[in-house]
C-alpha positions as CSV (number, residue, x, y, z in Angstrom):
1,M,3.3,-74.1,216.6
2,F,-0.1,-75.4,215.4
3,K,-0.1,-72.9,212.5
4,Q,3.3,-73.9,211.5
5,L,2.7,-77.4,211.5
6,Q,-0.5,-77.1,209.5
7,K,1.5,-74.9,206.8
8,S,3.9,-77.2,206.7
9,F,1.2,-80.3,206.2
10,V,-0.4,-78.2,203.4
11,K,2.7,-77.3,201.6
12,S,4.2,-80.7,201.8
13,A,0.7,-82.1,200.0
14,M,0.1,-79.4,197.8
15,L,3.7,-79.8,196.2
16,S,3.2,-83.5,196.0
17,F,-0.3,-83.3,194.3
18,T,1.1,-80.4,192.1
19,A,4.2,-82.5,191.0
20,V,2.0,-85.6,190.1
21,L,-0.9,-83.7,188.4
22,L,1.8,-81.6,186.5
23,V,3.3,-84.9,185.2
24,V,0.0,-86.4,184.3
25,L,-1.1,-83.2,182.4
26,V,2.2,-82.8,180.6
27,A,2.3,-86.7,179.7
28,V,-1.3,-86.1,178.3
29,N,-0.4,-82.9,176.0
30,V,3.1,-84.6,174.7
31,V,1.3,-87.7,173.7
32,N,-1.6,-85.6,172.2
33,Y,1.1,-83.6,170.2
34,R,2.9,-86.2,169.3
35,Q,0.1,-88.4,168.0
36,T,-1.5,-85.2,166.1
37,V,2.2,-84.5,164.5
38,N,2.5,-88.4,163.4
39,Q,-0.9,-88.1,161.8
40,V,-0.1,-85.2,160.0
41,D,3.4,-86.6,158.9
42,R,1.8,-90.0,157.7
43,L,-0.5,-87.5,155.6
44,V,2.4,-85.7,154.1
45,T,4.4,-88.7,153.3
46,M,1.5,-90.2,151.7
47,L,1.3,-87.2,149.3
48,V,5.1,-87.1,149.0
49,N,5.0,-90.9,147.9
50,N,2.1,-90.2,145.4
51,D,4.1,-87.4,143.5
52,G,2.1,-84.8,145.2
53,T,-1.4,-85.8,144.7
54,F,-4.0,-87.5,146.7
55,P,-4.8,-91.1,145.6
56,D,-8.3,-91.9,144.9
57,A,-10.5,-93.2,147.5
58,P,-13.5,-95.3,147.1
59,E,-16.9,-93.1,146.8
60,G,-18.3,-92.9,150.4
61,G,-15.8,-96.1,151.4
62,M,-12.5,-96.6,152.9
63,A,-9.2,-97.0,151.0
64,P,-7.1,-100.2,152.1
65,K,-4.6,-99.7,154.9
66,E,-1.8,-100.6,152.1
67,H,-1.6,-99.1,148.7
68,P,2.2,-99.9,147.5
69,E,0.8,-98.8,144.2
70,H,0.0,-95.1,145.4
71,G,2.9,-95.3,147.7
72,M,0.6,-94.9,150.8
73,P,2.6,-95.6,154.4
74,K,1.8,-98.8,156.0
75,G,-1.4,-98.4,158.3
76,M,-2.7,-95.4,156.5
77,E,-6.3,-95.4,155.8
78,F,-8.7,-92.5,154.6
79,R,-12.0,-91.8,153.0
80,K,-13.2,-89.4,150.4
81,D,-14.2,-87.0,152.8
82,D,-10.7,-86.9,154.1
83,Q,-9.2,-86.2,150.4
84,M,-11.5,-83.1,150.1
85,A,-11.0,-81.9,153.7
86,T,-7.2,-82.1,153.3
87,R,-5.8,-78.7,152.5
88,Y,-2.3,-78.8,150.9
89,A,0.0,-77.3,148.1
90,V,3.1,-79.0,146.2
91,V,6.1,-76.2,145.0
92,R,8.4,-77.9,142.6
93,V,12.0,-76.3,142.7
94,A,14.7,-76.8,140.1
95,N,18.0,-74.9,139.8
96,N,17.2,-72.6,142.9
97,A,14.2,-71.5,140.9
98,V,10.4,-72.3,141.4
99,Q,9.2,-74.5,138.3
100,S,5.6,-74.9,139.5
101,V,3.0,-74.3,142.1
102,D,0.0,-76.4,142.6
103,Q,-2.3,-74.7,145.1
104,S,-5.7,-76.1,144.0
105,H,-6.1,-77.5,147.1
106,L,-4.6,-74.8,149.4
107,V,-6.2,-71.4,148.5
108,S,-5.7,-69.5,151.4
109,L,-2.2,-68.5,150.5
110,D,-1.4,-66.7,147.4
111,E,0.8,-67.9,145.0
112,T,3.7,-65.5,145.4
113,A,3.7,-66.3,149.4
114,L,3.6,-70.0,148.3
115,K,7.0,-69.7,145.9
116,E,8.7,-67.7,148.5
117,L,8.0,-70.2,151.1
118,G,8.7,-73.4,149.0
119,L,11.9,-71.9,147.8
120,R,13.0,-71.2,151.1
121,V,12.4,-74.4,152.5
122,A,13.8,-76.3,149.3
123,Q,17.1,-74.6,149.8
124,G,17.0,-75.2,153.6
125,T,18.6,-78.2,155.1
126,A,15.4,-79.8,157.0
127,S,13.9,-82.5,155.3
128,Q,10.9,-81.9,157.2
129,G,9.5,-79.2,160.0
130,W,6.8,-76.5,160.3
131,E,6.4,-73.1,158.7
132,G,3.6,-71.5,161.0
133,S,0.6,-74.1,161.0
134,L,2.1,-75.4,157.8
135,R,3.6,-79.2,157.9
136,Y,6.3,-79.5,155.0
137,Q,8.3,-82.4,153.7
138,V,10.9,-82.0,151.3
139,A,11.7,-84.8,148.8
140,K,14.1,-85.1,145.9
141,T,12.7,-86.2,142.1
142,D,14.4,-86.7,139.1
143,A,13.2,-83.2,137.9
144,G,14.4,-81.5,141.3
145,T,12.9,-80.8,144.7
146,M,9.5,-81.3,145.4
147,V,7.9,-79.5,148.8
148,V,4.8,-80.6,150.2
149,L,3.1,-78.1,152.3
150,V,-0.1,-79.6,154.4
151,D,-2.5,-77.0,156.4
152,A,-2.5,-78.5,160.0
153,N,-4.2,-75.2,161.3
154,K,-7.2,-77.3,162.5
155,E,-4.6,-79.9,164.4
156,T,-2.8,-77.0,165.9
157,Q,-6.0,-75.3,166.9
158,Q,-6.8,-78.9,168.7
159,I,-3.4,-78.9,170.5
160,S,-3.8,-75.6,171.9
161,R,-7.2,-76.1,173.0
162,L,-6.3,-79.1,174.9
163,M,-3.5,-77.3,176.5
164,M,-5.8,-74.6,177.6
165,V,-8.4,-77.2,178.8
166,T,-5.8,-79.3,180.9
167,G,-4.4,-75.8,182.2
168,A,-8.0,-75.0,183.6
169,V,-8.1,-78.2,184.8
170,F,-4.9,-77.8,186.8
171,I,-5.8,-74.6,188.1
172,L,-9.2,-76.1,189.1
173,C,-7.8,-79.1,190.9
174,L,-5.3,-77.2,192.9
175,A,-7.9,-74.6,193.9
176,V,-10.3,-77.8,195.1
177,V,-7.6,-79.9,196.6
178,Y,-6.1,-77.1,198.7
179,V,-9.5,-76.5,200.1
180,L,-9.8,-80.2,200.9
181,V,-6.2,-80.3,202.4
182,R,-6.5,-77.5,204.6
183,L,-9.9,-78.9,206.0
184,A,-8.0,-82.4,206.5
185,S,-5.1,-80.8,207.8
186,N,-6.7,-79.8,211.2
187,R,-7.5,-83.3,212.0
188,A,-4.5,-84.8,210.5
189,I,-2.1,-83.1,212.7
190,R,-4.6,-82.6,215.9
191,P,-2.8,-85.7,217.7
192,F,0.6,-84.8,217.1
193,V,0.0,-81.7,218.4
194,E,-1.6,-82.5,221.3
195,N,1.3,-85.0,221.9
196,V,3.6,-82.2,221.7
197,E,1.7,-80.0,223.8
198,R,1.2,-82.6,226.6
199,Q,4.9,-82.9,226.4
200,Q,5.6,-79.0,226.8
201,Q,3.1,-79.0,229.8
202,F,4.7,-81.9,231.4
203,I,8.2,-80.3,231.0
204,A,6.6,-77.0,232.4
205,N,4.8,-78.6,235.3
206,A,7.7,-81.0,236.1
207,S,10.1,-77.9,236.1
208,H,8.0,-75.9,238.4
209,E,7.8,-79.0,241.0
210,I,11.5,-79.2,241.0
211,K,12.1,-75.5,241.9
212,T,10.6,-76.0,245.3
213,P,12.8,-78.6,246.6
214,L,15.6,-77.0,245.2
215,A,14.8,-74.0,247.0
216,V,14.7,-76.0,250.0
217,L,17.8,-77.8,249.5
218,S,19.8,-74.3,248.8
219,A,18.1,-73.1,252.0
220,N,19.4,-76.2,254.0
221,T,22.8,-75.6,252.3
222,D,23.3,-72.5,253.7
223,L,22.2,-73.7,257.1
224,L,24.8,-76.3,256.9
225,A,27.3,-73.6,256.2
226,M,26.2,-71.7,259.0
227,M,26.6,-74.8,261.2
228,G,30.2,-75.3,260.2
229,T,30.0,-78.0,257.9
230,E,33.1,-78.7,256.1
231,A,33.7,-76.0,253.2
232,K,34.2,-78.6,250.2
233,F,30.7,-80.1,250.7
234,V,28.8,-76.9,251.2
235,D,30.6,-75.5,248.2
236,S,29.9,-79.0,246.2
237,N,26.2,-78.6,247.1
238,K,25.7,-75.3,245.8
239,R,27.4,-76.0,242.7
240,Q,25.0,-78.5,241.8
241,I,21.9,-76.5,243.0
242,K,23.0,-74.0,240.8
243,R,23.5,-76.4,238.1
244,L,20.0,-77.9,238.4
245,N,18.4,-74.5,238.5
246,S,20.1,-73.6,235.7
247,L,18.9,-76.7,233.7
248,V,15.2,-75.9,235.0
249,E,15.6,-72.6,233.5
250,Q,16.9,-73.9,230.1
251,M,14.3,-76.4,230.0
252,L,11.4,-73.8,230.2
253,I,13.0,-71.5,227.6
254,L,13.6,-74.4,224.9
255,S,9.8,-75.4,225.8
256,R,8.8,-71.7,225.2
257,Y,10.7,-71.8,222.1
258,D,9.3,-75.1,220.8
259,E,5.8,-73.7,220.8
260,G,7.2,-71.9,217.5
261,E,6.0,-68.3,218.2
262,A,8.8,-65.6,217.4
263,A,8.9,-62.5,218.9
264,A,6.2,-60.0,217.6
265,T,8.6,-57.0,217.6
266,K,11.1,-56.9,214.6
267,E,13.2,-53.9,213.5
268,E,16.6,-53.6,212.1
269,V,19.2,-54.4,214.6
270,D,23.0,-53.9,214.6
271,L,24.4,-57.3,215.6
272,V,27.8,-55.7,216.3
273,A,26.4,-53.1,218.5
274,V,24.7,-56.0,220.6
275,T,27.7,-58.1,220.7
276,K,29.9,-55.2,221.6
277,A,27.3,-54.0,224.6
278,I,27.5,-57.8,225.8
279,V,31.0,-58.2,225.9
280,E,30.9,-55.2,228.1
281,E,28.7,-56.9,230.6
282,I,30.8,-59.9,230.9
283,L,34.0,-58.0,230.7
284,P,35.0,-59.1,234.3
285,V,34.5,-63.0,233.3
286,L,36.4,-62.4,230.2
287,N,39.1,-61.2,232.5
288,E,39.0,-63.6,234.9
289,K,39.5,-66.5,232.4
290,E,42.3,-64.1,230.6
291,L,40.3,-64.2,227.5
292,Q,40.1,-61.3,224.5
293,V,37.2,-60.6,222.1
294,E,38.5,-59.1,218.9
295,F,36.2,-57.5,216.4
296,T,37.0,-57.7,212.9
297,G,35.0,-57.0,209.4
298,E,32.7,-54.3,209.0
299,A,31.8,-52.0,211.4
300,Q,28.0,-53.0,211.4
301,T,26.0,-55.9,210.5
302,I,22.0,-55.0,210.4
303,I,19.3,-57.6,210.0
304,T,15.8,-57.1,210.5
305,T,15.0,-59.6,213.7
306,N,13.8,-59.1,217.1
307,K,16.6,-57.5,219.3
308,S,16.0,-59.3,222.6
309,A,16.0,-62.8,220.9
310,M,19.3,-61.7,218.7
311,T,20.7,-60.6,222.4
312,E,19.9,-63.9,223.9
313,L,21.4,-65.5,221.0
314,I,24.4,-64.2,220.8
315,R,24.9,-64.2,224.5
316,I,24.7,-68.1,224.5
317,L,27.3,-68.3,222.0
318,L,30.0,-66.0,223.8
319,D,29.2,-67.9,226.9
320,N,29.6,-71.3,224.8
321,A,33.1,-69.7,223.4
322,M,34.1,-68.7,226.9
323,K,33.6,-72.2,228.4
324,Y,35.3,-73.9,225.7
325,T,37.9,-71.9,224.3
326,V,41.4,-73.6,224.5
327,G,44.7,-72.9,223.0
328,E,45.0,-69.1,222.0
329,P,42.9,-67.1,224.5
330,V,40.8,-65.1,221.8
331,I,37.2,-65.1,220.5
332,T,36.9,-63.4,217.1
333,V,33.8,-61.9,216.1
334,E,33.8,-61.1,212.4
335,A,31.0,-59.0,210.5
336,K,29.8,-58.7,207.3
337,R,27.1,-57.1,205.5
338,N,24.2,-59.6,206.8
339,Q,26.4,-61.9,208.8
340,L,28.1,-62.1,212.4
341,A,30.3,-65.1,213.0
342,I,31.7,-65.8,216.4
343,E,35.1,-68.2,216.1
344,N,37.4,-69.6,218.8
345,E,40.0,-72.3,219.2
346,T,38.4,-75.6,220.9
347,E,39.7,-79.0,221.3
348,P,40.1,-81.4,218.2
349,M,36.5,-82.0,216.7
350,T,35.2,-83.9,213.8
351,K,32.8,-82.7,211.3
352,E,30.4,-85.3,212.7
353,Q,30.4,-84.0,216.2
354,V,29.8,-80.3,214.8
355,S,26.8,-81.7,212.8
356,Q,25.5,-82.8,216.0
357,I,26.4,-79.7,218.3
358,F,22.7,-78.1,218.3
359,D,21.1,-81.7,219.5
360,R,19.6,-81.1,222.8
361,F,21.8,-82.6,225.7
362,Y,24.4,-83.3,223.2
363,R,27.9,-83.2,224.6
364,V,31.3,-83.6,222.8
365,D,33.0,-84.4,225.8
366,S,30.8,-85.4,228.8
367,S,33.7,-85.2,231.4
368,R,34.6,-81.7,230.1
369,N,30.9,-80.3,230.2
370,R,30.9,-81.4,233.9
371,T,33.9,-79.3,234.7
372,T,32.3,-76.5,232.7
373,G,28.8,-77.0,234.0
374,G,27.6,-77.1,230.6
375,S,24.0,-78.9,230.5
376,G,24.0,-79.5,226.5
377,L,20.8,-77.2,226.1
378,G,22.4,-73.8,225.4
379,L,23.2,-74.4,221.8
380,S,19.7,-76.0,221.2
381,I,18.1,-73.0,222.7
382,A,20.5,-70.8,220.4
383,Q,19.1,-72.8,217.4
384,K,15.6,-72.6,218.3
385,I,15.7,-68.7,218.8
386,A,17.4,-68.3,215.6
387,E,14.4,-70.8,213.8
388,T,11.7,-69.0,215.4
389,N,13.0,-65.2,214.3
390,D,13.9,-66.1,210.8
391,V,17.5,-66.1,211.1
392,Q,20.1,-68.8,210.1
393,L,22.8,-70.3,212.7
394,T,25.2,-72.7,211.5
395,A,28.4,-74.0,213.0
396,E,31.4,-75.2,210.8
397,L,35.2,-76.2,211.6
398,T,37.6,-73.8,209.8
399,S,40.3,-76.3,211.3
400,E,40.2,-79.5,213.2
401,T,40.4,-77.0,216.3
402,Q,39.0,-74.2,215.4
403,I,35.0,-73.8,215.2
404,R,32.9,-71.1,213.7
405,F,29.2,-70.1,214.6
406,V,27.4,-67.6,212.0
407,I,24.5,-66.0,212.4
408,E,22.7,-64.5,209.1
409,G,19.7,-62.7,208.4
410,E,18.0,-61.3,205.3
411,K,20.2,-58.4,203.7
412,N,18.9,-54.8,204.3
413,G,18.9,-52.3,201.4
């Protein structure tokens, strides 16, 4: 149980940290990308507004932030170095033909490639976008169409580098936090584990202590019977002693499964074969109660699990069905490839009652359970068996008076 709690603690902490860190790193990269693209777009817009040329800047100085006469966007400023470092080209298109290409500031592409690229962009529907690492913008002029292309290779490389750095930071942080969480998890869950262990030890000790007086009461009841005590009182005592013994055994079983340790041996188990074997064992009880078990569906339901655990689980479900079947005296067992369903007619129930049916000591009808001798622990034990053996156990209403328990395991083959 300690290992399971530790795994759950580490998993929850890591998922929370991963989600927060991922959001932060994605936000950083998105903001950086948008700022970089906006910066390039301002430069492209400035070139478009200045008819495809770079406005002169003061030598070694800073151009004013607004140059209406140069068509510069508001807030745009540049140095002489920026003018010389910017790699751009201008392609002018008219009547679906390239009229001119200015590539004096972009010599990495030949003129033919620029013509093809400029013509394709001019004939497209987008006013701006990307062509590889080139950021372009299309503008209509009196003479036709002007396509301005700015080489943003340096900016895209910076974006890629930041993504790689943040990715490395993400992995490193996850590794460091995982180690720290693993170390901290022992101390964090220890008080809870100790509390649960004390409760389990108390149940075990109390159960063993109760067994002794029950044995004495059973012996005294037998003695009273031999002394001629009225049969109805003797029978009542025996029923209550039997009920208490059953309750003690169930509490011990539940305490064992609370430890969360699944059975070590796992194999391919045919749930249909297991169910038929149990039905053969309980046939005298079924005949006494005038009940029938009908098998429908496939001939086999094979899952990988522990056979003895599944035998105990199915026995509990059949016992529950025998106790609480009303109306039509039939218990239906339906088999599918990886499912086994046990269904019977019962007294009217609500979905809320079914949702609580696996709770400990829960009774849909306490008076009815007194009659049948139910303790309210059987289905809780069944659920624990399923949980500790990687099997799903669910309950559902197929109608107001028809309840269905489904055992589902992983598919084989």
